[in-house]
Backbone as CSV, one residue per row, in Angstrom:
resi,resn,N_x,N_y,N_z,CA_x,CA_y,CA_z,C_x,C_y,C_z
1,MET,0.628,-0.866,0.231,-0.003,-0.267,0.041,0.934,1.255,-0.067
2,SER,1.009,1.730,-0.843,2.014,3.096,-1.296,1.560,4.583,-0.499
3,ASP,0.288,4.237,-0.170,-0.050,5.372,0.370,-0.539,5.254,2.256
4,SER,-0.077,4.113,2.594,-0.421,3.829,4.086,0.552,4.898,4.997
5,LEU,-0.223,4.700,6.019,0.075,5.926,7.452,1.721,5.670,7.145
6,LEU,2.410,4.467,7.288,3.774,4.366,7.423,4.603,4.979,6.648
7,ASP,4.002,4.770,5.038,4.750,5.329,4.244,5.147,7.235,4.073
8,ALA,3.685,7.434,4.371,3.479,9.177,4.727,4.828,9.404,5.737
9,ALA,4.334,8.782,6.842,5.308,9.280,8.451,7.162,9.432,7.296
10,GLN,7.219,8.568,7.034,8.262,8.455,6.292,9.320,9.061,5.147
11,MET,8.032,9.847,4.902,8.469,11.033,3.853,9.156,11.826,4.276
12,ASP,10.250,12.530,3.495,10.868,13.574,4.201,10.686,14.883,4.023
13,GLY,9.050,15.055,3.629,8.385,16.335,3.701,8.923,17.558,2.651
14,SER,9.482,17.330,1.664,9.839,18.046,0.819,8.771,18.252,-0.522
15,GLU,8.059,17.374,-1.103,7.084,17.219,-1.249,5.889,18.079,-0.907
16,ALA,5.225,17.550,0.465,4.305,17.964,1.289,4.140,19.549,1.768
17,GLY,5.749,19.707,1.592,6.027,21.089,2.284,5.975,22.623,1.255
18,THR,5.697,21.828,0.088,5.995,22.890,-0.972,4.508,23.552,-0.476
19,PRO,4.572,25.211,-1.393,3.389,25.932,-1.170,2.531,25.470,-2.710
20,GLU,2.666,24.507,-3.253,2.061,24.030,-4.293,0.962,22.908,-3.218
21,ALA,1.640,21.962,-2.898,0.783,21.248,-2.093,-0.164,21.317,-1.113
22,ARG,0.552,22.519,-0.247,-0.070,23.360,0.725,-1.662,23.965,-0.003
23,ALA,-1.631,24.674,-1.142,-2.854,25.460,-1.545,-3.821,23.955,-2.095
24,GLN,-3.371,22.788,-2.651,-3.992,21.507,-2.684,-4.867,21.212,-1.786
25,ASP,-3.879,20.921,-0.575,-4.379,20.553,0.528,-5.687,21.509,1.183
26,LEU,-5.300,22.642,1.313,-6.756,23.728,1.324,-7.682,23.632,0.653
27,SER,-7.804,23.000,-0.221,-8.556,23.087,-1.484,-8.955,24.509,-1.959
28,VAL,-7.881,25.308,-2.125,-7.907,26.520,-2.400,-8.259,26.608,-4.324
29,PRO,-9.121,27.730,-4.385,-9.872,27.503,-5.840,-8.871,27.927,-6.770
30,SER,-9.067,27.745,-7.903,-7.618,27.426,-9.122,-7.366,29.296,-8.766
31,LYS,-8.955,29.888,-9.325,-8.503,31.464,-9.582,-7.551,32.172,-8.490
32,PHE,-7.338,31.546,-7.219,-6.577,32.219,-6.405,-4.929,31.506,-6.221
33,ILE,-4.624,31.340,-7.065,-3.164,30.005,-7.280,-2.501,30.494,-8.625
34,ASP,-1.527,30.798,-7.917,-0.528,31.670,-9.405,-0.484,30.339,-10.536
35,ALA,-0.626,30.389,-11.714,-0.496,29.372,-12.598,0.965,29.015,-12.625
36,ALA,1.839,30.109,-12.432,3.412,30.093,-12.790,4.111,29.188,-11.829
37,THR,3.799,29.624,-10.423,4.504,29.033,-9.558,3.766,28.206,-8.519
38,GLY,1.971,28.311,-9.075,1.332,26.981,-8.300,1.044,27.592,-6.404
39,GLN,1.579,29.035,-6.269,1.442,28.930,-4.803,0.058,30.203,-4.916
40,VAL,-0.369,30.199,-3.698,-1.581,31.121,-3.261,-1.253,32.556,-3.263
41,ARG,-2.449,33.169,-4.613,-2.522,34.599,-4.533,-2.996,34.706,-3.300
42,VAL,-2.301,35.504,-2.207,-2.740,35.974,-0.936,-3.416,37.420,-1.098
43,ASP,-2.983,38.504,-2.396,-3.292,39.694,-2.658,-4.531,39.078,-2.921
44,ALA,-5.174,38.485,-3.782,-6.555,38.085,-4.854,-7.502,37.702,-3.590
45,LEU,-7.260,36.812,-3.043,-7.539,36.282,-1.728,-8.378,37.204,-0.656
46,LEU,-7.353,38.182,-0.331,-7.776,39.324,0.849,-8.938,39.814,0.166
47,LYS,-9.076,40.420,-0.976,-9.681,41.440,-1.785,-10.958,40.734,-2.397
48,SER,-10.879,39.306,-2.425,-12.435,38.665,-2.411,-13.236,38.659,-1.073
49,TYR,-12.465,38.348,-0.198,-12.822,38.306,1.177,-12.974,39.786,1.745
50,LEU,-12.568,40.655,1.333,-13.062,42.082,2.037,-14.512,42.520,1.095
51,GLU,-14.698,41.870,-0.030,-15.541,42.315,-1.026,-16.857,41.326,-0.597
52,LEU,-16.298,40.075,0.088,-17.675,39.372,0.227,-18.279,39.924,1.606
53,GLU,-17.600,40.409,2.550,-17.896,41.084,4.118,-18.809,42.303,3.791
54,ARG,-17.646,43.231,2.545,-18.948,44.316,2.355,-20.363,44.151,2.122
55,LYS,-20.243,42.988,1.266,-21.721,42.441,0.628,-22.758,42.168,1.939
56,LEU,-22.318,41.259,2.831,-23.035,40.577,3.601,-23.471,41.686,4.999
57,SER,-22.362,42.733,4.727,-22.974,43.784,5.670,-23.922,44.530,5.421
58,GLN,-23.968,44.887,3.802,-24.919,45.980,3.107,-26.197,45.075,3.197
59,ARG,-26.247,43.741,3.364,-27.782,43.143,3.440,-28.276,43.261,4.845
60,THR,-27.408,43.303,6.044,-28.141,43.425,7.300,-28.159,45.069,7.998
61,ALA,-27.204,45.883,7.008,-27.302,47.044,7.859,-28.505,48.008,7.197
62,ARG,-29.012,48.896,7.728,-30.220,49.616,7.154,-29.480,50.353,6.027
63,PRO,-30.309,50.896,5.035,-29.748,51.411,3.618,-29.903,52.807,4.327
64,GLY,-29.137,53.710,3.523,-29.122,55.243,3.794,-30.381,55.858,2.639
65,ARG,-30.706,56.754,2.758,-31.396,57.836,2.169,-31.013,57.621,0.685
66,ASP,-29.763,57.456,0.636,-29.505,57.248,-1.062,-29.341,56.205,-1.333
67,ALA,-30.151,54.934,-1.261,-29.780,54.064,-1.235,-30.803,53.690,-2.410
68,SER,-30.072,52.843,-3.175,-31.001,52.487,-4.270,-32.408,51.398,-4.025
69,PRO,-33.437,51.405,-4.888,-34.384,50.412,-4.756,-33.692,48.785,-4.666
70,GLU,-32.831,48.817,-5.292,-32.264,47.468,-5.297,-31.445,47.027,-3.624
71,GLU,-30.868,48.128,-3.497,-30.081,47.624,-2.309,-31.140,47.488,-1.088
72,ARG,-32.315,48.378,-0.705,-33.113,48.585,-0.161,-33.688,47.254,-0.443
73,GLN,-34.200,46.757,-1.115,-34.938,45.300,-1.352,-34.119,44.638,-0.642
74,ARG,-32.820,44.050,-1.289,-32.056,42.964,-0.544,-32.185,43.056,1.134
75,PHE,-31.556,44.582,1.361,-31.986,44.714,2.997,-33.292,43.858,3.361
76,ARG,-34.514,44.406,2.418,-35.859,43.911,3.387,-36.148,42.430,3.318
77,THR,-35.587,41.620,2.034,-35.395,40.540,1.915,-34.757,39.758,3.133
78,ALA,-33.461,40.340,3.490,-32.576,39.652,4.482,-33.021,40.019,5.883
79,MET,-34.414,40.905,6.017,-34.865,41.166,7.436,-36.021,40.644,7.584
80,GLY,-36.628,40.068,6.355,-38.095,39.290,6.410,-38.969,40.187,6.402
81,ILE,-38.798,41.278,5.989,-39.943,42.417,5.574,-40.659,42.296,4.775
82,PRO,-42.031,41.823,5.014,-43.008,41.783,4.012,-42.511,42.535,2.707
83,GLN,-43.503,42.775,1.328,-43.645,43.338,0.779,-44.564,44.352,0.630
84,SER,-45.265,43.784,1.508,-46.573,45.360,1.773,-47.193,45.784,3.281
85,ALA,-47.415,46.430,3.931,-47.870,46.273,5.417,-48.897,45.694,6.078
86,GLU,-49.590,45.022,4.959,-51.024,44.410,5.168,-50.293,43.023,5.313
87,GLU,-49.432,42.263,4.926,-48.361,41.536,5.252,-48.543,40.999,6.897
88,TYR,-48.231,41.891,7.357,-47.931,42.053,8.922,-48.785,41.349,10.159
89,GLN,-48.315,40.712,10.566,-49.178,40.021,11.341,-49.270,39.868,12.555
90,VAL,-50.152,40.842,13.339,-50.233,40.891,14.442,-51.349,40.864,15.376
91,GLU,-50.276,40.206,16.581,-51.386,39.534,17.638,-51.663,40.876,18.744
92,ALA,-52.839,40.949,18.757,-53.395,41.982,19.945,-53.340,41.735,20.903
93,ARG,-52.754,42.263,22.071,-52.451,41.902,23.495,-53.506,42.564,24.273
94,HIS,-54.475,43.644,23.615,-55.245,44.441,23.982,-56.398,45.035,23.249
95,GLU,-57.344,44.827,23.275,-58.475,45.562,22.051,-58.378,47.165,21.904
96,LEU,-57.603,47.402,22.980,-57.364,49.246,22.738,-56.247,49.304,21.325
97,CYS,-55.625,48.227,21.568,-54.306,48.199,20.743,-54.019,46.986,19.746
98,GLY,-55.303,46.876,19.094,-54.993,46.265,17.771,-54.297,46.627,16.806
99,PRO,-54.256,46.033,15.678,-53.481,46.339,14.412,-54.198,47.455,13.892
100,ASP,-53.131,48.765,13.231,-53.729,49.529,12.589,-53.256,50.271,11.258
101,PRO,-54.131,50.270,10.329,-53.456,50.104,9.103,-52.658,51.013,9.091
102,ASP,-52.961,52.644,8.784,-51.779,53.681,9.066,-50.785,53.461,9.708
103,ILE,-50.534,52.759,11.055,-49.486,52.713,11.870,-48.394,51.624,11.312
104,ASN,-49.254,50.498,10.443,-48.515,49.836,10.094,-48.095,50.210,8.464
105,ALA,-48.483,51.069,8.159,-48.149,51.515,6.831,-46.684,52.669,7.152
106,ARG,-46.786,53.021,7.927,-45.578,53.936,8.381,-44.338,53.160,9.364
107,LEU,-44.907,52.232,9.928,-43.622,51.211,10.180,-43.141,50.443,8.568
108,HIS,-43.921,49.728,8.290,-43.077,49.484,7.012,-42.345,49.934,5.819
109,GLU,-42.747,51.605,6.542,-41.937,52.961,5.408,-40.841,52.575,5.966
110,ALA,-40.628,52.426,7.339,-39.810,52.651,7.967,-38.723,51.420,8.059
111,ASP,-38.774,50.386,7.654,-38.737,48.937,7.393,-38.168,48.422,8.643
112,PHE,-39.388,48.033,9.355,-39.746,47.534,10.510,-39.899,45.941,10.466
113,ALA,-39.395,45.109,10.797,-39.316,43.826,10.420,-40.705,43.107,11.003
114,PRO,-41.423,41.929,11.270,-42.010,41.841,11.871,-42.289,41.719,13.302
115,ASP,-41.642,41.010,13.927,-40.991,40.916,15.210,-41.134,42.421,15.480
116,GLN,-40.312,43.543,15.105,-40.194,44.598,15.529,-41.624,45.449,15.631
117,VAL,-42.688,44.810,14.714,-44.042,45.604,14.844,-44.703,44.895,15.889
118,GLN,-44.291,43.630,15.961,-45.155,43.159,16.887,-45.106,43.515,18.675
119,LEU,-43.553,43.970,18.667,-43.115,44.838,19.829,-43.565,46.040,20.058
120,VAL,-43.516,46.700,18.890,-44.289,48.081,19.211,-46.202,48.179,19.657
121,TYR,-46.282,47.285,19.159,-47.962,46.895,19.810,-48.131,46.314,21.419
122,ASP,-46.676,45.102,21.629,-46.624,44.743,22.887,-46.691,45.812,23.875
123,LEU,-45.432,46.683,23.521,-45.158,47.751,24.632,-46.786,48.953,24.824
124,ALA,-47.114,48.882,23.213,-48.530,49.904,23.617,-49.583,49.397,24.583
125,ALA,-49.632,47.888,24.667,-50.771,47.305,25.540,-50.053,47.606,27.204
126,GLU,-48.643,47.129,27.046,-48.085,47.282,28.015,-47.890,48.469,28.941
127,ARG,-47.834,49.349,28.699,-47.505,50.864,29.288,-48.473,51.660,28.851
128,LEU,-49.037,51.737,27.547,-49.846,52.637,27.040,-51.462,52.664,27.981
129,VAL,-52.113,51.540,27.348,-53.430,51.346,28.335,-53.513,51.755,29.559
130,PRO,-52.736,50.677,30.396,-52.491,51.605,31.950,-52.711,53.003,32.297
131,ILE,-51.723,53.902,31.445,-51.806,55.207,31.760,-53.417,55.656,31.238
132,ILE,-53.551,54.971,29.982,-55.144,55.645,29.444,-56.497,55.418,30.757
133,ALA,-56.166,54.014,30.672,-57.070,53.577,31.936,-57.027,54.564,33.097
134,GLU,-55.700,54.706,33.662,-55.965,55.980,34.602,-56.479,57.157,34.741
135,ALA,-55.919,57.995,33.419,-56.408,58.713,32.907,-58.070,58.991,32.742
136,ALA,-58.197,58.116,31.951,-59.966,58.554,31.698,-60.659,58.141,33.187
137,SER,-60.271,57.329,34.158,-60.753,56.967,35.614,-60.949,58.450,36.166
138,GLN,-59.490,59.086,36.347,-59.529,60.678,36.888,-60.227,61.434,36.324
139,PHE,-60.584,61.379,34.822,-61.433,62.488,34.296,-62.879,62.111,34.635
140,GLU,-63.550,60.564,34.312,-64.907,60.344,35.463,-64.605,61.099,36.691
141,ALA,-63.982,60.848,37.327,-64.362,61.361,38.804,-64.230,62.437,38.888
142,SER,-63.628,63.452,38.374,-63.657,64.834,37.907,-64.947,65.062,37.691
143,ARG,-65.749,64.346,36.700,-67.036,64.846,36.434,-68.011,64.659,36.894
144,GLN,-67.870,63.411,37.575,-69.218,62.931,38.937,-68.946,63.892,40.407
145,LEU,-67.952,64.178,40.566,-67.393,64.795,41.761,-67.874,66.385,41.289
146,GLU,-67.811,67.282,40.241,-68.521,68.606,39.056,-69.804,68.037,39.619
147,LYS,-70.586,66.864,39.104,-71.774,66.875,39.165,-72.639,66.780,40.503
148,LEU,-71.690,66.386,41.720,-72.841,66.308,42.809,-72.059,67.914,43.431
149,ARG,-71.259,68.732,43.073,-71.343,69.917,43.982,-72.445,70.740,42.992
150,SER,-72.457,70.880,41.578,-73.612,71.241,40.999,-75.058,71.300,41.943
151,GLN,-75.226,69.890,42.594,-76.390,69.356,42.718,-76.602,69.696,43.957
152,HIS,-75.539,69.550,44.790,-75.914,70.403,46.137,-75.200,71.544,46.630
153,GLY,-75.475,72.894,45.938,-74.903,73.750,46.400,-73.115,74.217,46.130
154,GLY,-72.601,74.008,45.607,-71.629,74.302,45.400,-70.301,73.205,46.032
155,GLU,-68.688,74.236,45.801,-68.067,72.879,46.427,-67.551,73.342,47.854
156,GLU,-68.034,74.179,48.610,-67.630,74.079,49.944,-69.096,73.466,50.652
157,ARG,-70.218,73.859,50.377,-71.208,73.387,50.991,-71.231,71.354,50.575
158,PHE,-70.782,71.132,49.824,-70.673,69.671,49.088,-69.813,68.420,50.056
159,SER,-68.738,69.957,50.567,-67.417,69.283,51.240,-68.108,68.973,52.747
160,GLN,-68.393,69.722,52.890,-69.136,69.315,54.431,-70.085,68.260,54.058
161,LEU,-71.088,68.428,53.686,-71.646,67.227,53.172,-71.336,65.442,52.768
162,SER,-69.961,65.880,51.921,-69.624,64.903,51.643,-69.225,64.070,53.040
163,ARG,-68.346,64.570,54.003,-67.845,64.195,54.958,-69.094,63.535,55.677
164,GLN,-70.314,63.972,55.970,-71.425,63.795,56.597,-71.917,62.345,55.931
165,ILE,-71.944,62.246,54.887,-72.521,61.235,53.954,-71.165,60.156,53.962
166,ALA,-70.010,60.482,53.982,-68.890,59.514,54.157,-69.270,58.782,55.679
167,ALA,-69.337,59.749,56.853,-69.247,59.043,58.358,-70.066,58.191,58.086
168,TRP,-71.736,58.618,57.987,-72.664,57.452,57.682,-72.586,56.484,57.365
169,GLY,-71.987,56.046,55.825,-71.705,55.000,55.145,-70.964,54.144,55.364
170,LYS,-70.083,54.294,56.071,-68.938,53.721,56.701,-69.410,53.470,57.944
171,ALA,-70.481,54.150,58.971,-70.994,53.035,60.143,-72.201,52.195,59.656
172,ASN,-72.865,52.543,58.478,-74.315,52.185,58.546,-74.308,51.040,57.491
173,LEU,-73.166,50.880,56.392,-72.978,50.345,55.134,-71.770,49.133,55.262
174,PRO,-72.110,47.827,54.689,-71.180,47.117,54.200,-69.633,47.654,53.559
175,PRO,-68.762,47.283,53.966,-67.838,48.121,53.090,-67.449,48.220,51.757
176,GLU,-67.794,46.955,51.070,-67.854,46.860,49.760,-69.316,47.422,49.101
177,VAL,-70.102,47.714,49.798,-71.492,48.184,49.387,-71.218,50.344,49.432
178,PHE,-70.415,50.177,50.280,-69.881,51.750,50.475,-69.165,51.979,49.599
179,SER,-68.128,51.380,49.127,-67.111,51.505,48.151,-67.754,51.805,46.575
180,ALA,-68.761,50.701,46.733,-69.106,50.879,45.184,-70.150,51.980,45.011
181,LEU,-70.884,52.163,46.254,-71.894,53.524,46.231,-70.951,54.713,45.858
182,SER,-69.863,54.585,46.606,-68.686,56.022,46.628,-68.404,56.462,45.235
183,THR,-68.205,55.678,44.481,-67.656,55.570,43.389,-68.614,56.578,41.824
184,THR,-69.868,56.956,42.239,-70.430,57.828,40.878,-71.181,58.915,41.866
185,ALA,-72.226,59.402,40.968,-72.743,60.396,41.672,-74.104,59.922,41.933
186,GLU,-74.697,58.891,41.497,-75.759,58.333,41.816,-75.628,57.999,43.165
187,GLY,-74.794,56.968,42.861,-74.297,56.334,44.297,-74.433,57.439,45.787
188,VAL,-73.568,58.152,45.253,-73.626,59.220,46.688,-74.485,59.935,46.943
189,ASN,-75.644,60.017,45.866,-76.992,60.826,46.133,-77.835,59.454,47.178
190,ALA,-77.570,58.179,46.302,-78.506,56.974,46.890,-78.215,56.899,48.448
191,MET,-76.826,57.363,48.887,-76.407,57.233,50.737,-77.226,58.551,51.166
192,HIS,-76.959,59.734,50.532,-77.547,60.875,51.070,-79.234,60.621,51.066
193,GLY,-79.759,59.877,50.441,-81.289,60.041,50.547,-81.457,58.749,51.679
194,MET,-80.473,57.833,51.945,-80.399,56.442,52.715,-80.278,57.418,54.090
195,MET,-79.551,58.107,54.439,-79.132,58.611,55.183,-80.173,59.502,55.913
196,GLY,-80.817,60.592,55.013,-81.645,61.402,55.509,-83.406,60.796,56.156
197,ARG,-83.626,59.305,55.658,-84.625,58.634,55.371,-84.228,57.488,56.833
198,GLN,-82.743,57.929,57.197,-82.231,56.313,58.064,-83.234,54.911,57.523
199,GLU,-83.076,54.491,56.546,-83.333,53.410,55.493,-82.570,52.173,56.321
200,PRO,-82.722,51.196,56.549,-81.966,49.944,57.005,-82.136,49.193,56.427
201,ALA,-82.616,49.177,54.729,-82.766,48.111,53.974,-81.467,47.506,53.824
202,VAL,-80.217,48.143,53.211,-78.901,47.480,53.111,-77.673,48.040,54.269
203,THR,-78.042,48.222,55.341,-77.500,48.671,56.405,-76.290,47.379,57.059
204,ARG,-75.622,47.555,58.132,-74.692,46.359,58.926,-75.526,45.003,59.264
205,GLN,-77.143,45.558,59.394,-77.903,44.693,60.295,-77.800,43.416,59.365
206,ALA,-77.749,43.635,57.824,-78.336,42.749,57.094,-76.997,42.354,56.438
207,GLU,-75.935,42.398,57.165,-74.634,41.391,57.052,-74.994,39.798,57.072
208,GLN,-75.369,39.676,58.975,-75.965,38.545,59.266,-77.297,38.396,59.937
209,PRO,-77.832,37.722,60.465,-78.767,37.660,61.327,-78.620,37.962,62.337
210,GLU,-79.598,37.973,63.230,-80.050,38.641,64.356,-79.085,37.355,65.224
211,PRO,-78.746,37.481,66.338,-78.254,36.058,67.193,-79.653,35.607,68.220
212,ALA,-79.544,34.393,67.884,-80.707,33.837,68.559,-80.137,33.165,70.254
213,ASP,-79.067,32.987,70.346,-78.874,32.555,71.234,-77.449,33.351,72.176
214,GLU,-76.997,32.838,73.248,-76.031,33.602,73.628,-74.580,33.500,73.378
215,GLU,-74.507,32.239,72.885,-73.204,32.401,72.096,-73.239,32.956,70.793
216,GLY,-74.173,33.414,69.935,-74.330,34.033,69.006,-74.099,35.648,69.700
217,LEU,-74.511,36.067,70.572,-74.290,37.252,70.573,-72.999,37.432,71.706
218,ARG,-72.036,36.058,71.884,-70.964,36.157,72.589,-69.792,36.258,70.932
219,ARG,-70.165,35.684,69.911,-69.492,35.958,68.466,-69.363,37.434,68.504
220,LEU,-70.646,38.031,68.671,-70.356,39.623,68.296,-69.617,40.358,69.354
221,MET,-69.707,40.045,70.086,-68.960,40.805,71.311,-67.465,40.431,70.902
222,ARG,-66.834,39.357,70.536,-65.762,39.363,70.328,-65.345,39.907,68.455
223,ASP,-65.994,40.367,68.047,-66.227,41.164,66.867,-65.497,42.489,67.544
224,PRO,-64.182,43.005,66.603,-63.594,44.353,66.860,-64.107,45.211,66.688
225,ARG,-65.339,45.471,65.942,-66.164,46.483,65.617,-66.945,46.533,67.180
226,TYR,-67.314,45.705,68.067,-67.853,45.892,69.561,-67.116,46.067,70.623
227,TRP,-65.779,45.565,70.424,-65.028,45.486,71.773,-63.818,47.268,71.367
228,ARG,-63.629,47.563,70.407,-62.443,48.293,70.090,-63.115,49.389,69.519
229,ASN,-64.154,49.228,68.462,-64.554,50.554,67.622,-65.597,51.327,68.354
230,ARG,-66.215,50.295,68.964,-67.493,50.809,69.985,-68.587,51.070,68.728
231,GLU,-68.937,50.324,67.890,-70.237,50.787,67.292,-71.470,51.000,67.753
232,PRO,-71.579,52.050,67.422,-73.136,52.057,68.356,-74.371,50.695,67.888
233,GLU,-74.337,50.832,66.436,-75.337,49.559,65.982,-75.276,48.713,66.450
234,LEU,-73.687,47.648,66.321,-73.438,46.506,67.293,-73.518,46.429,68.308
235,ILE,-73.399,47.856,69.255,-73.257,47.885,70.667,-74.923,47.355,70.947
236,ARG,-76.039,48.069,70.319,-77.377,48.099,70.525,-77.864,46.361,70.148
237,ARG,-77.451,45.895,69.333,-77.675,44.703,68.895,-77.278,43.036,69.630
238,VAL,-76.156,43.864,70.270,-75.950,43.251,71.032,-76.685,43.259,72.961
239,THR,-77.035,44.467,73.005,-78.067,45.023,74.442,-79.245,44.385,74.156
240,GLU,-79.366,44.619,72.980,-81.121,44.326,72.910,-81.123,42.654,72.657
241,GLY,-80.317,42.066,72.723,-79.918,40.249,72.338,-79.914,39.845,73.570
242,PHE,-79.691,40.551,74.659,-79.215,40.118,75.879,-80.966,40.235,76.744
243,ARG,-81.223,41.102,75.855,-82.839,41.344,76.885,-83.644,40.444,76.561
244,ARG,-83.429,40.198,75.461,-84.535,38.925,74.760,-84.443,38.227,75.544
245,LEU,-83.016,37.515,75.622,-82.679,36.445,76.212,-83.560,36.098,77.885
246,THR,-82.794,37.442,78.316,-83.228,37.621,79.743,-84.769,38.197,80.254
247,GLY,-85.620,38.681,79.343,-86.659,38.900,79.497,-86.934,39.960,80.041
248,SER,-85.440,41.084,80.124,-86.024,42.064,80.620,-85.934,43.611,79.728
């Protein structure tokens, strides 16, 4: 076997070490090999590499204002930018931030890739929607407050009345009911009417039935509203409950 490992190991290296042999071993294209000497044309190889690097960078770098239509199309193809804005596939993260044809057209003109377009809508849903919701809530609260002031004699008079309504509501209504009614002018007016008529329909008595035995009364007495806050309504229920049990 003439090409055995043993034969290769015993070669004096003169043939394998020539520039011509090294060029063949590296599979260098013939256009980069000097036909006269058989050596690699390093200058031609370097020039070709630099040209290739330039073309690759042009494919991924955003074209300038003076770029030709061909250069811009090459860039768009490399970035996966569709031929038209209508081809963007956007997944809406919120109903207020769905795809908009005019916005998509501007993003397409600015050479936005599909993932970049999606990111624009994602950020809008994440950051802008909470701001819009907060602004809308504040605007509606201001509108409702102005409505109450006009209905109850102006800012100063309603300021005093609002403290009375709040005190009555907290003392007589379940917290969730008071919170819900406090958010609208209609709710505040409803509390004002109940306060004037002392209606018991939605007062704290409705939270649980009147205790029928001593154990039920003891449970009421363990309620912090009884022993800590000393709420009049709870004290009345405990007192009347013991009167019923003792017959006094």
